[in-house]
C-alpha positions, 0 to 999 in steps of 0.5 A: 496531475497526480500527487507526488509522494515523498519517500517519507510519505511512501513509507507511511503508506506502506505502514498503513497498508501492512496494518490494514492487511493485518487487521482485515486479513485481506485487502484489494488494491482498490480498497487500499487506494480508498483507505490510504489516498494513494493512486492506483499506480503507487499502490501497485508499486508499494504492494510489489515492494511489500511482497518482495520484502515478505511483509505482505503475502499475495493471495 
C-alpha cells in the first residue's frame, strides 16, 4: 500500500521540488519522484499545485 504523506511532509516535498527545479532548470515528474521519494500520483498533484501558485512554470 502507498505511503500516506502528512501535510507537513507534502510541504517539505514541494520545497524540495522547487529547489531541484531551480538548480537544474528542468526536471521530469519521474526524476522528481526518484529524488523526493514521492509516488507518481502525489508528484503530479504537487506539481499541479505548484504550477497553479506559479512557483514552477510548466514547459
